[in-house]
Every structure is written in C-alpha cells, then in structure tokens.
C-alpha positions in Angstrom: 10.9 -29.7 -1.5 9.2 -27.8 -4.3 6.1 -29.2 -5.3 5.2 -30.1 -9.4 2.7 -26.9 -9.4 5.0 -24.6 -7.9 7.9 -25.6 -10.2 5.6 -25.5 -13.4 4.6 -22.1 -12.6 8.2 -20.8 -12.2 9.1 -22.7 -15.5 5.9 -20.9 -17.4 6.9 -17.3 -16.4 11.2 -17.7 -16.5 14.4 -19.5 -17.3 15.2 -21.2 -14.3 18.4 -23.0 -12.8 17.5 -26.5 -11.7 20.4 -28.4 -9.7 19.2 -32.0 -9.3 20.9 -35.5 -8.7 20.7 -37.7 -11.8 19.8 -41.7 -11.4 23.4 -42.3 -11.6 24.1 -40.2 -8.6 25.8 -37.4 -10.6 24.8 -34.1 -9.6 23.4 -31.8 -13.0 22.6 -28.0 -13.2 20.2 -27.4 -16.1 19.0 -24.2 -17.4 15.3 -24.9 -18.3 11.9 -23.5 -18.7 8.6 -24.3 -20.4 8.2 -20.3 -21.9 6.4 -20.6 -24.9 8.8 -18.5 -26.7 11.7 -21.1 -26.3 9.6 -24.4 -26.5 9.2 -25.3 -30.3 5.9 -25.4 -31.8 4.3 -28.9 -32.8 4.9 -29.5 -36.4 2.8 -31.6 -38.8 4.5 -33.2 -41.7 2.3 -35.6 -44.1 0.0 -36.0 -40.8 2.2 -37.1 -38.6 3.8 -35.0 -35.9 7.6 -34.6 -35.6 8.7 -36.6 -32.4 11.3 -34.4 -31.7 9.1 -31.4 -31.1 6.5 -32.9 -29.1 6.0 -32.1 -25.5 6.7 -35.5 -23.6 3.9 -37.3 -21.7 3.2 -36.1 -18.2 4.4 -38.5 -15.3 3.4 -37.3 -12.1 7.1 -37.9 -10.5 9.0 -36.4 -13.2 8.8 -32.8 -14.8 9.7 -32.7 -18.7 11.3 -29.3 -19.5 12.8 -27.5 -22.3 16.9 -27.5 -21.9 17.8 -24.0 -23.1 21.3 -24.7 -23.5 21.0 -28.2 -25.3 18.0 -26.9 -27.3 15.9 -30.2 -26.2 13.4 -31.8 -23.8 14.7 -33.0 -20.8 13.4 -34.6 -17.5 14.3 -35.4 -14.2 12.5 -36.6 -11.2 10.8 -34.2 -8.5 12.3 -36.0 -5.5 15.8 -35.7 -6.9 15.5 -31.7 -7.1 18.1 -30.2 -5.0 17.4 -26.4 -5.7 15.8 -24.4 -8.2 16.2 -20.5 -8.9 15.0 -18.3 -11.3 17.1 -16.6 -13.7 17.7 -15.1 -17.3 20.3 -16.5 -19.8 
C-alpha cells in the first residue's frame, strides 16, 4: 500500500492513474495530479474565494486530487487504492 507522503510526491511531479475502490464497491480509474499547471489558482471575487477553485481541506485518511479528465477536485480514501502509475495525458 502506498502512503500519503509518497502519493503526494508522485502527484506533485506527474499525472498519475489511480485505481481505487469507491465506497459503493465500484472500481474507479482516475487520471489525476497535484501539478500546479493543472490545478486552478484561487480567485478572489468581492473578497470571497470561489468555492469551486478552492483546494479541499486535508483529511489524513483521504487524498484530494485534481481530476484532469473531468476538470475538478475529487478525493478517495487512501486505504481503497488498488494501484498507482505515473503517466502522461
């Protein structure tokens, strides 16, 4: 099993394919990253941050990532990961 630190390092340097089991038992494959060139910058509008561009709060048992195919934040439980492979789009 990959640990949070190792996974974060991979995602900060590349786009990775993460295969994990969703809460409902379905297996999901997601191309995701934490690379700055993909993750949107925070925008300030009338002194309020737009919620859709915020980095989600960190939870030690989950990992929030940017889904490059759906252009949005997604998360998964670290203990549900089946495989991780660095890739490119």
